[in-house]
C-alpha positions in Angstrom: 103.0 128.6 84.9 103.0 131.7 87.7 104.4 129.8 91.4 101.5 131.8 93.0 98.4 130.4 90.7 100.2 126.7 90.9 99.8 127.1 95.3 96.4 128.4 94.7 95.6 125.2 92.3 97.0 123.0 94.8 95.1 124.6 97.9 91.9 124.2 95.6 92.5 121.0 94.4 93.0 119.9 97.9 89.8 120.9 99.2 88.0 119.7 96.5 89.6 115.9 97.3 88.5 116.7 101.1 85.1 117.4 99.4 84.4 114.5 97.7 86.0 112.9 101.5 88.8 111.7 100.8 91.0 111.0 103.3 93.2 114.4 104.9 96.3 113.0 104.2 96.1 111.4 100.7 94.0 114.7 99.8 97.5 116.5 100.4 100.0 114.2 99.6 98.0 113.8 95.7 97.6 118.0 95.4 101.5 118.2 97.1 102.8 115.4 94.4 100.8 117.1 91.8 101.7 120.5 91.9 105.4 119.7 92.8 105.7 117.5 89.6 104.0 120.4 87.9 106.8 122.9 89.2 109.9 120.4 88.9 109.1 117.8 86.5 107.7 114.1 87.3 111.0 112.8 88.4 111.8 115.1 91.3 108.1 114.1 92.6 108.4 110.7 92.8 111.4 110.7 94.3 109.9 113.1 96.8 106.8 110.9 97.3 109.8 108.3 98.0 111.6 109.9 100.3 109.2 111.2 102.4 107.4 108.7 104.1 110.6 106.8 104.8 112.0 109.6 106.4 107.8 109.9 108.7 108.1 106.8 109.8 111.9 106.5 110.7 112.2 109.9 112.9 112.9 109.3 116.6 111.0 112.4 117.5 107.7 111.4 116.1 107.9 107.8 117.8 105.9 109.9 121.2 102.9 109.3 119.0 101.9 105.9 118.8 103.8 105.4 122.0 101.2 108.3 124.2 98.0 106.9 121.9 99.1 103.3 122.7 99.2 104.2 126.7 96.0 105.7 125.6 94.5 102.5 124.6 96.0 100.4 127.8 94.4 102.9 130.3 91.2 102.7 128.3 91.2 98.9 127.7 92.1 98.4 131.7 88.9 100.5 132.9 90.5 103.4 134.3 88.3 106.1 132.6 85.3 104.0 134.6 87.3 104.3 137.8 87.5 108.0 137.4 83.9 108.7 136.2 82.8 105.7 139.3 84.6 108.5 142.0 83.1 111.5 140.1 79.3 110.2 140.2 80.2 108.7 143.8 81.1 112.6 144.8 79.3 114.6 142.9 76.3 112.4 141.2 74.0 113.5 144.1 73.9 117.3 143.3 72.0 118.6 140.3 74.0 118.2 137.4 76.4 115.9 139.1 76.5 113.2 136.9 77.6 115.5 134.6 80.1 117.2 136.5 81.7 113.9 136.9 81.7 113.4 133.3 84.2 116.4 133.0 85.8 115.1 135.9 86.4 112.4 134.6 87.2 113.2 131.0 90.0 115.9 132.4 91.4 112.4 134.6 91.7 110.5 131.3 93.0 113.6 129.2 96.6 112.9 131.9 96.7 109.6 130.7 95.8 110.0 126.9 97.0 112.5 124.5 94.0 112.2 121.8 90.5 114.1 122.0 88.9 111.5 120.0 89.7 108.9 122.1 89.1 110.5 125.3 85.6 111.6 123.8 85.1 107.7 122.4 85.9 106.3 125.8 83.7 108.5 128.0 81.2 108.5 125.4 80.7 104.4 126.3 81.3 104.9 129.9 79.3 108.3 131.0 76.8 108.9 128.2 74.9 105.7 129.1 74.4 106.5 133.1 73.2 110.3 132.0 70.7 109.1 129.8 69.7 106.2 132.2 69.1 108.8 135.0 66.9 111.0 132.5 69.7 113.9 131.5 68.8 115.6 128.2 71.1 112.9 125.2 72.2 115.8 123.3 73.6 118.1 126.0 75.1 115.1 127.5 76.4 114.2 124.2 77.4 117.9 123.4 79.0 118.1 126.9 81.4 114.7 126.6 82.7 115.7 122.9 83.8 118.8 125.1 85.1 117.3 127.3 87.2 115.4 125.0 89.2 118.0 123.6 90.4 118.3 127.1 92.9 115.2 125.5 94.8 117.9 123.4 95.0 120.3 126.1 96.2 118.5 129.8 99.2 116.7 128.9 100.6 114.6 127.2 99.0 115.8 124.5 100.1 114.4 120.8 99.0 118.1 119.5 101.7 120.0 121.4 104.3 117.3 120.3 103.4 117.8 116.9 104.1 121.5 116.8 107.1 120.9 119.5 108.6 119.0 116.9 107.8 121.3 113.5 108.8 124.3 116.0 111.4 123.1 117.6 109.9 124.4 121.0 110.3 122.9 123.5 108.0 120.3 124.3 108.3 119.8 128.2 107.4 123.4 128.4 104.6 123.3 126.0 103.1 120.3 128.8 103.6 122.6 131.6 101.7 125.5 129.8 98.7 123.4 129.3 98.3 122.5 132.6 96.5 125.6 133.3 94.4 126.4 131.0 93.2 122.9 130.8 92.3 123.2 134.1 90.7 126.5 133.3 88.9 124.6 130.9 87.7 122.1 133.6 85.7 125.0 135.3 84.3 127.1 133.0 82.5 123.4 131.5 81.5 122.9 134.7 80.5 126.6 135.1 78.1 125.9 131.8 76.8 122.9 133.8 75.7 124.7 137.2 74.2 127.3 134.7 72.3 124.5 132.8 71.1 123.0 136.0 69.8 125.9 137.1 67.6 127.5 134.0 66.2 124.0 132.7 66.3 121.8 135.9 64.8 119.3 134.3 67.2 118.3 131.4 69.9 117.7 134.8 67.9 115.6 137.1 69.4 114.3 140.6 71.1 111.7 141.2 71.2 109.0 144.1 73.1 110.0 147.3 76.3 107.9 148.3 77.5 107.6 151.7 81.3 108.7 152.6 82.6 105.2 152.8 81.3 104.6 149.5 82.8 107.9 148.4 86.7 107.3 149.7 86.7 103.7 148.8 85.8 105.4 145.4 89.3 106.4 145.3 90.8 103.8 145.9 91.0 102.5 142.3 92.4 106.0 141.2 96.0 105.3 142.8 97.2 103.8 139.0 95.8 106.9 137.1 97.8 109.4 139.5 100.6 106.9 139.5 101.6 107.4 135.7 100.7 110.9 135.5 103.1 111.1 138.2 105.5 109.1 136.7 105.8 110.1 133.2 105.4 113.6 133.6 107.8 113.4 137.1 110.0 111.9 134.8 110.0 114.6 131.9 110.2 117.1 134.7 113.0 115.3 136.8 115.3 115.0 133.9 114.9 111.3 134.1 113.7 110.3 131.0 113.1 112.6 127.5 109.7 113.3 125.9 109.9 109.8 123.8 111.5 107.9 126.3 108.5 109.0 129.2 106.1 108.1 125.9 107.2 104.8 126.3 107.7 104.4 129.6 104.2 105.4 129.9 102.8 103.0 127.6 104.8 99.8 129.5 104.1 101.1 132.7 100.2 101.7 132.1 100.4 97.7 130.8 102.4 95.8 133.6 100.0 98.1 135.7 96.7 96.7 133.8 98.1 93.2 133.8 98.9 93.4 137.6 95.7 94.5 138.6 94.1 91.5 136.5 92.5 94.2 133.8 94.6 93.5 130.8 94.2 89.6 129.6 95.7 88.7 126.0 92.5 89.4 124.2 92.2 93.6 125.5 96.3 93.5 125.1 95.4 92.7 121.4 92.7 95.0 121.2 94.8 97.9 122.7 97.2 97.3 119.9 95.1 97.2 117.1 93.4 100.5 118.4 96.4 102.0 118.7 98.1 101.0 115.3 94.4 102.4 113.2 94.7 105.6 115.4 98.8 105.9 114.4 98.5 104.9 110.9 95.5 107.3 110.4 97.7 110.2 112.0 101.1 109.1 110.6 99.3 109.1 107.0 98.2 112.8 107.6 101.9 113.8 108.8 103.4 112.8 105.8 101.2 114.5 103.2 101.2 117.5 104.8 105.0 117.2 104.4 104.6 116.7 100.9 102.4 119.5 100.5 104.3 121.6 102.9 107.6 120.9 100.2 105.2 122.0 97.2 104.4 124.8 99.2 108.4 125.6 99.8 109.0 125.7 96.1 106.7 128.1 95.6 107.5 130.5 97.8 103.8 130.7 98.9 104.9 130.5 102.8 107.7 133.1 102.3 104.9 135.6 101.0 102.7 134.7 103.2 104.5 135.0 105.9 105.6 138.6 104.4 101.7 139.7 104.1 101.0 138.6 107.6 103.6 141.0 109.2 102.8 144.1 107.2 99.1 143.9 108.1 97.9 147.8 109.4 96.3 146.2 112.3 99.1 146.0 114.6 100.1 142.3 116.3 97.3 141.7 118.1 95.1 142.1 114.8 97.2 139.6 113.2 96.5 137.3 115.8 92.6 137.8 115.7 92.7 137.4 112.3 94.6 134.2 112.9 92.3 132.5 115.5 89.1 133.2 112.8 91.1 131.6 110.5 91.7 128.6 112.4 87.9 128.7 113.2 87.0 128.3 109.9 89.1 125.7 108.9 88.2 123.9 112.1 84.4 123.6 110.3 86.1 121.4 107.2 89.4 119.7 108.9 90.7 117.6 110.9 93.1 119.3 113.9 96.2 117.4 113.2 96.1 118.7 109.4 95.1 122.6 110.3 98.3 122.2 112.6 100.5 120.8 110.1 99.5 122.9 106.9 99.1 126.1 108.8 101.8 126.2 111.6 104.4 126.6 108.9 103.0 129.9 107.8 101.5 131.7 110.6 104.1 130.7 113.4 107.5 132.4 111.7 105.1 135.6 111.5 104.0 135.3 115.2 107.6 134.9 116.2 108.7 138.1 114.0 105.5 140.4 115.6 107.7 139.3 119.3 105.0 136.3 120.3 106.3 134.1 123.1 106.5 130.2 120.8 105.4 128.4 124.0 102.5 130.8 124.5 101.1 130.5 120.6 101.4 126.7 120.9 98.9 126.4 123.3 96.9 129.0 121.6 97.0 127.2 118.6 96.0 124.1 120.6 93.3 125.6 122.2 91.8 127.1 118.5 91.9 124.0 117.1 90.0 122.5 119.5 86.9 124.4 118.1 87.2 122.7 115.1 86.9 118.8 116.8 83.1 120.0 118.1 82.2 122.9 115.9 79.8 122.0 112.3 80.2 120.9 110.1 82.9 118.9 110.6 83.8 118.4 114.5 85.7 114.8 114.8 84.7 114.0 118.3 80.8 114.8 117.3 80.7 112.4 114.5 82.7 109.6 117.1 79.9 110.1 119.4 77.2 109.6 117.1 79.2 106.6 115.3 78.4 105.2 119.1 75.3 106.7 120.2 73.7 106.2 116.6 70.1 106.8 118.0 71.2 110.4 119.5 70.9 113.3 115.8 74.2 115.2 115.2 72.1 118.2 114.8 71.1 118.0 119.2 75.1 116.9 120.1 75.7 120.2 117.8 73.0 121.9 119.8 74.9 120.7 122.9 78.1 121.9 122.4 77.2 125.3 121.9 77.6 126.7 125.6 80.5 125.5 125.8 82.1 126.8 122.4 80.9 129.9 124.2 82.8 129.5 126.8 85.7 128.2 124.8 85.8 131.7 123.2 86.0 133.3 126.4 88.8 131.2 127.3 90.5 131.9 124.4 90.0 135.7 124.9 91.3 135.7 128.4 94.7 133.5 127.8 95.6 136.3 124.8 94.7 138.6 126.8 96.8 137.4 129.7 99.8 135.2 128.4 100.9 134.9 132.0 98.2 132.4 132.8 100.1 129.5 130.5 103.4 131.2 131.0 103.2 131.1 134.9 104.3 127.1 134.8 106.8 127.4 132.2 108.6 129.6 134.0 109.2 126.9 136.2 111.2 124.4 134.0 114.6 124.4 133.1 
């Protein structure tokens, strides 16, 4: 059988299983092993199935993923997200749409100590959404805002997605983290702009909150020392040459645990809940990584990757035309796939093509991460939307998706700006040795 046809059948089978709600990692693994067996025989396929999970689980570079996730779990259980939102409410709550602005600020702050989009969205849904609803905010817009704010978790460092991209492409992760800071701050500013526009056009949807005195405002900043300390300690350690990224993840997790215990916020029950949450999320991620590796080996022997790279490079639309097509492809895939699966499945194909076309690997990493964030809030999948709906079940999915639309629009604008002006994301990495 022609190898190209086998590769096509592999993709069709994988997407068919995903449509039947087979977990993404399992679907990629079954398609990969099945296709490999069809081309190379049962015994080599079984050897692949035996070796790949072991190599993934013992890969030192991938140890950064569960450590950053555990750091975020400890931070959530110790109430740091509540403190961020409380400070934002004290300073901004009296403005029209102030609680929405406080939610965005809290999402950005929590993202600095948590590398997961879903975890950021879930945590802030529990913290900020009840407050906004009690204040009379539109439930759909409030939930859509938190879904969009959750995407900051994979843009503002530390970011699990950037770590995976760096490992797969052998790109300096410290430079990727630096490159994500300006786009992340741009996202915060653009989302605040959306809130300002909606507050002007639909003032009844975003009422004003209570006015807090200056004393209360300054007191609200005092508990934030823990968040600032962790952010400075982890990233300062990385850029100061004290830690590797893997070591910084471990130190950050232990540091968050110690701070939570010293503040009396992390008792045994909360520590256990953090460990269980981190294990659950890390296991799901590693399953997707294993499935992607199995499917990747299958694509390698079909030579699909090489053919796809050659096809992209020789398209008669120029380098930025190819980039535009790749971005559209990510938007389409984001409607049906998890962001981790998208990165693991597509980067081995598009990254070599983008390098041949002369793009910077760090800049392209930022663009790819931005592109996959659309999938977190776009219908019909939108992982962040489903997570929020699972917590706030009385807010319909359709209402949340409508609430995300203004934020998707400004995300597209932000993506275009960063494509047109690469220096915005490459400025800070230029200072990293």
